[in-house]
C-alpha positions as CSV (number, residue, x, y, z in Angstrom):
1,M,0.0,0.1,0.0
2,D,1.0,3.4,-0.6
3,L,1.9,6.2,2.0
4,F,-1.4,8.0,1.6
5,T,-3.4,5.2,2.3
6,H,-1.3,4.2,5.2
7,F,-2.2,7.8,7.0
8,L,-5.8,7.7,6.0
9,I,-6.9,4.3,7.2
10,P,-6.4,4.8,10.8
11,F,-7.0,8.3,10.6
12,I,-10.6,7.5,9.0
13,I,-11.1,4.9,11.7
14,L,-10.4,7.2,14.6
15,F,-12.0,10.2,13.2
16,F,-15.4,8.2,12.8
17,I,-15.1,6.7,16.4
18,G,-14.9,10.1,17.8
19,C,-11.2,10.1,18.8
20,K,-10.0,13.8,19.2
21,R,-6.6,13.1,17.9
22,P,-6.7,10.9,15.0
23,I,-3.7,12.7,13.3
24,E,-1.3,11.0,15.6
25,G,-3.0,7.6,14.3
26,G,-2.3,8.7,10.8
27,L,1.2,9.5,11.6
28,G,1.8,6.4,13.3
29,G,0.5,4.7,10.2
30,T,3.1,6.4,7.9
31,S,5.8,5.9,10.5
32,V,7.1,2.5,9.7
33,D,7.6,3.4,5.9
34,F,10.4,6.0,6.8
35,D,12.6,2.9,6.9
36,I,13.8,3.9,3.9
37,F,16.3,5.9,5.8
38,L,17.6,2.7,7.0
39,I,18.2,1.0,3.7
40,F,21.8,2.7,3.6
41,I,22.8,0.9,6.8
42,G,21.8,-2.4,5.0
43,F,24.1,-1.5,2.1
44,L,26.8,-0.5,4.5
45,I,26.5,-3.5,6.6
46,P,24.9,-6.6,4.3
47,E,24.7,-8.8,7.0
48,F,21.7,-6.4,8.4
49,F,19.5,-7.0,5.2
50,I,16.8,-7.0,7.2
51,L,17.4,-3.2,7.4
52,T,15.4,-2.7,4.2
53,H,11.7,-1.4,3.2
54,R,9.2,-3.5,4.7
55,G,11.9,-4.9,7.1
56,I,12.6,-4.3,10.6
57,T,10.0,-1.9,11.0
58,H,7.3,-3.6,9.8
59,T,7.2,-5.8,12.8
60,F,4.9,-5.9,15.9
61,I,7.9,-5.1,18.4
62,F,10.2,-2.8,16.3
63,G,7.0,-1.0,14.7
64,F,5.9,0.0,18.3
65,I,9.7,1.3,18.7
66,T,9.5,3.3,15.2
67,A,6.3,4.8,16.2
68,V,7.3,6.0,19.5
69,F,10.5,7.3,18.1
70,F,8.8,9.2,15.0
71,L,6.0,10.5,17.4
72,Y,8.7,12.1,19.5
73,I,10.4,14.0,16.5
74,V,7.2,15.1,14.9
75,T,5.9,16.6,18.3
76,R,9.1,18.6,19.1
77,R,8.3,22.3,18.7
78,P,10.8,23.3,16.1
79,V,9.6,20.5,14.0
80,Q,5.8,21.3,14.4
81,E,7.1,25.2,13.4
82,F,8.8,23.9,10.6
83,V,6.1,21.9,9.0
84,A,3.4,24.8,9.8
85,K,5.3,26.8,7.5
86,I,5.4,24.3,4.8
87,I,1.8,23.3,5.0
88,K,0.5,26.7,5.7
89,K,-1.2,25.4,8.9
90,D,-1.0,25.4,12.6
91,Y,-1.0,21.8,14.1
92,K,-0.6,20.9,17.5
93,L,0.6,17.2,18.4
94,I,1.5,15.9,21.7
95,F,3.5,13.2,23.1
96,T,1.7,11.0,25.8
97,W,1.2,7.7,26.5
98,K,-2.2,7.9,24.9
99,T,-0.9,9.4,21.8
100,V,1.6,6.7,21.5
101,L,-1.1,4.1,21.5
102,L,-3.0,6.0,18.9
103,A,0.3,5.9,16.8
104,Y,0.8,2.3,17.6
105,F,-2.8,1.7,16.4
106,G,-1.5,3.3,13.2
107,V,1.2,0.7,12.8
108,L,-1.2,-2.2,13.3
109,T,-3.3,-0.9,10.6
110,H,-0.3,-0.4,8.4
111,L,0.8,-4.0,9.3
112,F,-2.3,-5.4,8.5
113,L,-2.6,-3.7,4.9
114,D,1.0,-4.6,4.1
115,F,0.0,-8.2,5.1
116,L,-2.8,-8.1,2.5
117,T,-0.5,-7.3,-0.3
118,T,2.1,-9.4,-2.1
119,G,5.8,-9.4,-0.9
120,G,5.0,-10.1,2.8
121,I,6.5,-8.7,6.0
122,P,8.3,-10.2,8.9
123,L,5.8,-9.6,11.7
124,F,7.4,-11.5,14.2
125,Y,10.8,-10.6,13.9
126,P,13.4,-10.9,15.8
127,F,11.9,-14.3,16.8
128,S,11.3,-15.2,13.2
129,M,12.4,-14.1,9.7
130,E,9.5,-15.7,8.0
131,R,7.5,-13.3,5.8
132,F,3.8,-13.1,5.9
133,S,1.3,-12.4,3.0
134,A,-2.3,-12.8,2.3
135,H,-1.5,-12.3,-1.4
136,L,-4.6,-10.4,-1.9
137,Y,-3.6,-6.7,-3.3
138,Y,-0.5,-5.9,-5.5
139,Y,2.6,-4.5,-3.8
140,T,0.9,-1.0,-4.8
141,D,-2.2,0.0,-6.5
142,G,-2.0,3.2,-9.0
143,I,-5.7,4.2,-8.6
144,T,-5.9,3.7,-4.9
145,T,-2.8,6.1,-4.8
146,I,-4.1,8.6,-6.5
147,V,-7.8,8.5,-4.9
148,A,-6.2,8.3,-1.6
149,L,-3.8,11.5,-2.7
150,A,-7.1,13.3,-3.5
151,V,-8.4,12.5,-0.2
152,M,-5.5,14.0,1.5
153,I,-5.9,17.1,-0.5
154,I,-9.8,17.3,0.4
155,L,-8.7,17.0,4.0
156,Y,-6.3,19.9,3.8
157,L,-8.8,22.1,2.1
158,K,-10.8,24.8,4.0
159,I,-14.2,22.9,2.7
160,N,-17.3,21.9,4.6
161,L,-16.8,19.1,6.9
162,K,-19.7,16.8,5.3
163,Y,-17.7,17.0,2.1
164,K,-14.6,15.5,4.1
165,K,-16.4,12.8,5.6
166,M,-18.1,12.0,2.4
167,A,-14.7,11.6,0.8
168,M,-13.2,9.3,3.4
169,I,-16.4,7.2,3.4
170,L,-16.1,6.9,-0.5
171,F,-12.4,6.1,0.0
172,V,-13.1,3.5,2.4
173,I,-15.7,1.8,0.1
174,M,-13.5,1.8,-2.8
175,L,-10.9,0.0,-1.0
176,V,-13.2,-2.7,0.3
177,S,-14.4,-2.9,-3.1
178,F,-11.4,-3.7,-4.8
179,G,-10.5,-5.9,-2.0
180,G,-13.6,-7.7,-2.6
181,I,-13.1,-8.0,-6.4
182,R,-9.6,-9.4,-5.8
183,G,-10.7,-11.6,-3.2
184,Y,-13.2,-13.2,-5.7
185,E,-10.8,-13.4,-8.6
186,K,-8.2,-14.9,-6.4
187,I,-10.6,-17.8,-5.3
188,N,-11.8,-17.7,-9.3
189,T,-8.2,-18.2,-10.3
190,A,-7.7,-21.1,-7.7
191,H,-10.8,-22.9,-8.9
192,A,-9.7,-22.3,-12.5
193,L,-6.2,-24.0,-12.3
194,E,-7.5,-26.8,-10.2
195,D,-8.8,-28.3,-13.5
196,N,-4.9,-28.6,-14.3
197,L,-4.0,-30.6,-11.1
198,E,-3.0,-33.9,-12.3
199,G,-0.5,-36.6,-11.0
200,N,1.6,-35.5,-8.3
201,F,0.6,-31.9,-8.6
202,T,-1.8,-31.4,-5.6
203,E,-1.4,-27.8,-4.5
204,V,-2.5,-24.5,-6.2
205,A,-1.3,-21.2,-4.8
206,T,-2.3,-17.9,-6.5
207,Y,-0.8,-14.5,-6.6
208,P,-1.9,-11.0,-7.5
209,T,-0.6,-8.8,-10.2
210,P,-1.1,-4.8,-10.8
211,D,-4.4,-5.7,-12.7
212,M,-6.9,-7.0,-10.4
213,F,-8.6,-9.2,-12.9
214,V,-5.0,-11.0,-13.9
215,W,-3.4,-13.1,-11.6
216,Q,-0.4,-15.7,-11.4
217,G,-1.2,-19.2,-10.4
218,V,1.4,-22.1,-9.4
219,L,0.6,-25.8,-9.4
220,I,2.6,-27.4,-6.8
221,N,4.3,-31.1,-6.6
222,P,5.3,-31.0,-3.1
223,Q,6.9,-34.5,-3.5
224,N,9.2,-33.8,-6.4
225,Q,9.4,-30.0,-5.7
226,K,8.4,-29.2,-9.4
227,Y,6.1,-26.2,-10.1
228,Q,4.0,-24.9,-13.0
229,L,3.2,-21.2,-13.9
230,Y,0.1,-19.9,-15.2
231,T,-1.4,-16.9,-15.7
232,Y,-5.3,-16.1,-15.4
233,N,-7.4,-13.4,-16.7
234,G,-10.8,-13.3,-14.7
235,L,-12.6,-11.3,-17.3
236,N,-12.0,-13.7,-20.3
237,G,-11.3,-16.8,-18.3
238,Q,-8.3,-17.4,-20.2
239,K,-5.4,-19.4,-18.6
240,T,-1.9,-19.2,-20.1
241,F,0.9,-21.5,-19.4
242,Q,4.2,-19.6,-18.5
243,G,6.5,-22.7,-17.8
244,N,7.7,-25.6,-15.7
245,Y,10.2,-25.4,-13.0
246,T,12.0,-27.5,-10.9
247,G,13.1,-27.1,-7.2
248,L,16.4,-28.8,-7.4
249,T,18.6,-29.7,-10.8
250,I,21.8,-31.4,-10.5
251,E,24.2,-31.4,-13.6
252,N,27.7,-33.5,-13.6
253,G,28.6,-34.2,-10.1
254,S,27.2,-36.4,-7.5
255,Y,24.1,-35.9,-5.5
256,S,26.0,-35.7,-2.1
257,S,28.7,-33.5,-3.5
258,A,25.8,-31.3,-4.6
259,I,23.9,-31.0,-1.5
260,S,27.0,-30.2,0.2
261,A,27.9,-27.3,-2.3
262,I,24.2,-25.9,-1.8
263,E,24.4,-26.0,2.0
264,K,27.7,-24.1,1.7
265,A,26.2,-21.6,-0.7
266,N,23.1,-21.0,1.4
267,A,25.3,-19.9,4.1
268,T,26.4,-17.2,2.0
269,L,25.0,-13.6,2.8
270,D,23.9,-13.0,-1.1
271,A,21.9,-16.7,-1.0
272,R,20.3,-15.9,2.4
273,R,18.9,-12.2,1.2
274,F,17.7,-14.0,-2.3
275,I,16.0,-17.0,-0.4
276,W,14.5,-14.6,2.0
277,Y,12.7,-12.5,-0.6
278,S,11.9,-15.2,-2.8
279,Y,8.5,-17.2,-2.7
280,Y,9.9,-20.2,-4.6
281,T,13.6,-20.6,-4.9
282,C,14.7,-23.1,-7.7
283,I,18.4,-24.2,-7.5
284,D,20.5,-25.1,-10.5
285,A,23.8,-27.0,-9.4
286,K,26.3,-27.5,-12.1
287,Y,29.8,-29.1,-11.4
288,E,32.3,-27.5,-14.1
289,N,36.0,-26.5,-13.9
290,N,36.5,-28.3,-10.6
291,Q,33.9,-25.9,-8.9
292,W,29.9,-26.0,-8.2
293,K,27.9,-23.3,-9.8
294,I,24.9,-22.8,-7.7
295,T,22.2,-20.6,-9.7
296,Y,19.0,-19.7,-7.6
297,F,15.9,-18.5,-9.5
298,N,13.0,-16.8,-8.4
299,F,10.3,-17.7,-11.2
300,L,7.7,-15.4,-9.7
301,G,9.9,-12.3,-9.8
302,G,10.3,-9.7,-6.8
303,H,10.2,-6.1,-5.9
304,Y,13.8,-5.9,-4.3
305,T,15.6,-8.7,-5.7
306,P,17.0,-9.9,-9.1
307,T,15.1,-13.0,-10.3
308,N,18.4,-15.1,-10.3
309,L,21.8,-15.3,-8.6
310,T,24.8,-17.2,-9.1
311,V,27.1,-18.4,-6.4
312,Y,30.5,-20.5,-6.9
313,V,31.6,-23.0,-4.4
314,Y,34.9,-24.6,-4.6
């Protein structure tokens, strides 16, 4: 989801339940996306690749810490005076345990919205590095971003409150409607691809694309680690086969030697980062020139990493 939506959802909820300080909740909803300022640390210290967008701040524990830190900064008088000059409006934020809780409410709505999108977030870090995603929305949606920005502008303007309320209600209706359409298309895609299940292919997984009516579907053979990739268009019911993929392919050397080389490759920082981001990591192990060439491939693609990586093991 985009930054504007992450502000609006907690702000709208708090506003309509009668909260007197909804802006603190909205700011909390945006706070965790300022992890973009942590990315350079990840570049300087690659071992901390969790310091990236949708990384460490997108967790229950560090999301709270981020909200507290962010709210403390934006409530300082020099910061408020500086922002007031830019937006041409006075705003009074306060830092108390109540506003901290409001900001953390914003964080929780942020985590929920990002959980709905593809890509996933490591909710339980540092206890687990696993990324969680419902694969309902695409990473970002252009229409939602534009409408959210328009609602933000309406809230900023000096117009009748009833029009601001109407804009917020319509935005929520649109967002929920998009989710309903995507939910239907996700189920529809799974049902359509179930017709292709045969042999040892027993599972279907679906993933959104920028087009809410076009989905990616993966048929899974868990016994032999084989996959079939399809795209499905819900508007015309067309299935398009994209290719077969194998979880592990070994060329030349022995199986035991290949497994040993893969274990060494998996321990490298580049491989750990690649696997962490990838939904399906296929490995091609090839022995040549007295070394193992371990190639990782993510056939679904990704937002943060290339689709393949090669590590050499001697």
